[in-house]
C-alpha positions, 0 to 999 in steps of 0.5 A: 080839834079832838073827835068824840067817841064814836065820831069819824074823822076824815081828811079829803084832798083834791088834786087837779090834773090832766088826762090823756085818753087812749087805747090799750090791748086788754091782754097787754095791760099786765105786760110792763117793767117794774122798778125791781126788774132793773136791780140785777141782770137776773132780774132783768131776765126774769123780767123779759120771761114774764113779758114774753109769757104775757105777750104770747098769752094775749096773742093766744086770746086774741085782741081786746081793745080797752080805753084808758086814762093816764092821769098826771098831777102834782101831789102836795110835796111837788112830785109828779104823780102818774096813775092809769084809769080803766075806761072800759071797752066802749069809747069814752064820751070825750071829744078830745083825747086830752082832758081835765082830771080831778083827783080825790083823796079822802083819808080816814080811820076804820073803827076797830083799827089799831 
């Protein structure tokens, strides 16, 4: 089906998965290794320096607890996908630490894009 002029086309895909609810210290969420940190010994040293600075900054600012969900799902090609969702500073209204998750992906074109 070819869209008519001015018609918006979109495709919506829904994935079901599982989420694990947990707590993290707010200032520590940016302290993480990235794939490129393992590309060379120099990159690893730079990563350790970045992480060390992040830890020191988090300790200076004091603890801030945040709730997060680690959402795991399988994509259309069979790959395991993991995303993090910030749930805020208040405890989420779930009675269990493991819940079901539904991820919606919406594909569309914006007007004026080439």
